N, C-alpha and C positions, 0 to 999 in steps of 0.2 A: 497519524492513526485515524481512521474513520470508522464508522458505526454502519453496518450494513443492513437494514429492514427489508425482509422478504415476508411479503403480505399480500393474500389473493384478491382481496377488496379495496379498489382504488382510493375510496373515498376515507376509510380507515386509514389505510397507508399513506395518504398523502398530510392528515391529520396528525398521524404520529411525526410524520418528517416535519411538519412545520413546527409542532411542540417541542422538539428536540432540538431543531437548530435555535430555536428562541432560548433555549437552556444552555447554548453555548457549543453544542457537539458537532460536528461535521456529519452528513449521513447521506447515503445512497440508498436507494428505494428500489424493487425489482416486484414487478406484480405479475408480468406475463412472460412467457419465454423469450418473447422478442425483445424484453428488455437486458438478456443477458448481455448481449453485443455491447451494451453501453458500458460494462464492468470491464475495464482493462486490468489484464494479469499482474501487473505490477503495483495495483493500488492496494496498499496495505490497511486490513481491517483488524480491529481489537477485538470488536465483539459483533457477533450477528444476533439479530433479533428476528425470530422464526415463527410464523403460526403455524400450528399442528395442520391446519388445515391444508397445507401446502402439498400439493399431490405431484405437481410438474416435475418430470425425470429431470429436464436439464436445470430447474431452478435447485432441487436437491442434491444434483450433483455438484453444482458451483458452489453450494453451501458446505458439502460434506470435504472437496477439494480446500477451500479456503481454511476450513479448520484444519486439515491435516497439514498444510504447506505452511501456515503461518502461526499455528498456535492458537489461534481466536477462540473467543470463548462463544457459547451458545446460549441465547435465552429463547425458550420456548413458552408461547402464548398457548394456554390449554382451556379448555372447558373445565375440569376436574382437576382436584388435588393430585399430584402423583404421587405414589408411593412404591417402593420396593422397587427401584428403577433397576434394570440389567446392569451388569457390571460394566460393558461398556459404555454406558449411559450416564455414568456416575459424575462426570465432569461436565455433563449439562445442568443448566438452571433451569427452573418452571416459574410462571406468575400465571394464577388464574383469572381468567376472564369472568366478567368485566373486572376491570381494574381501575384504582384511582390513579391518574397520570404522575401524581406526586410519588405513589408508590413504586411506580415503572421508573422514575428518573433516581430516585434513593437507593433501588436495587441496581441499576445499570453503575453507580458510583461505586457501590460495594464490589460489584464484579470487576470492574475496571482496577480498582485500589488492590483486590484481592490476586489480582493477574500479575501487577507489577511487584507483589511481594514473593510471588511464588516462580517469576521469570528470572532466569541468572541474568546478569549485566550484558548488554546486547552491546556487539562491536558497531558503534555509532561515530561517523566521522562528521565533523561540523566546522564549516568555516562561514563567516557572515550569516546568511541567512539560508545557506545551503547545508541540508543535513540530509546524509547517506546512510542507510542502515545496511551494513554488510549483510549480516545474517538473514534478513528477510529479501535483499536483492532489489531494494526500492529507495528513492529517493524524493526529496520535495524541497523547493524553492520558496520559500515565505510559508502561504497556507496553501499553496497550487502542488499536486502531485506531479511528478516529471515521467510522463509515459515514454521510458526506456526500453529501448531493444535489449536483450543480453548483451550484445557486444558494445551496446553504448554504453551500458553500466558498468562493464569492464574497463572501458576506457577512462570513463570519468572515476572511477577506483583507481586506478593504477597512478592518474594524473594526481589526485589527492595524495597518495602515498609516497609520489615524489616530489610535494609540493616543497616550494623554494629553490626548484630545478628547473631547467628548460628541457623539456621531453621531445627528442626528435621524432620525426616521421618512422624512422627505420626502427628506433628503439620500441617504438608503440606496435609496430609489425612483428618485432621478435618477440615481444613480453606479451603482447594481448592476443595476437593470432598463433603464437609461438612457433613461427616459421617466418621466414624473409621470401621464399620462393613463391611466387606465385600472387603477392600481396604487396605491389609496388606502390611508391609514395602517393600516387594519385588516388588509387583506393582508398588508404587511412585517411588523405586529406576530405575525401568526400564525405567518409563516416565522421570525421571531427568536424564537418561544416552542420552536419544533422544534430551533434551533440550539441554544438556550440548555440543553435538556434533554439534548440530545447530548454538548457540551461538559461541562456541570458536574453532570448527574445521578450521583449516587452519590459526590460529591466533598464534602466539608465546606467546602473553598475554592473559592469562586465565581471564576471568571475573567473572567465576562461580566457588568458591572454594569448596573443598571437604573434610570434616573432616569424617575419619573411624569411630569414636565411638559418633558423635554428629550430623552431618547433612552439610548443606550446606549454603553458603554466598555468596553475591553479594561483589567484590571487590569494595573498595571506592577510 
């Protein structure tokens, strides 16, 4: 999980990023519309820290989308104390500027802890350093998010759920694509090649095994 900082002023945004990283958080920063392209749709965020002065339609749209699709909490940095928030904004948190950085860190920890208490147990699959969040439809290897397409994620999830068994190309076609007509072995093999590179690329320990005659399997 990561924290997404949306702040329109570059010096403060980078200062927040540096301080939060030093405290052990994983952080992405958005400053302008152009930065939106650097955020992959499969990245999982647990908290969005957003300045109230953000007016960019693209940034606000992204923030709203992440909150709705991933259930991320939102911390608004504002100029004045907020009171009597509208019904649909009660789940938001607020911190008045200027603020002490340690107060920000303490509030972040409270929000994240509160979120863990309120969110029901998730469907998470783990083997070695590979973590697959089925509910959020995202995965990571070690500390790195895997930027998977929807179909690549489906393949990885199916292989994991069949761990201990070798899965043939024809089985992947019928189970993941839900059909065999128009989805031949070479087509599936190409997708598996992409998936193997994303999961195992740069790692000495390969988690997706391949057998030339039979198919693929997840290492236990």
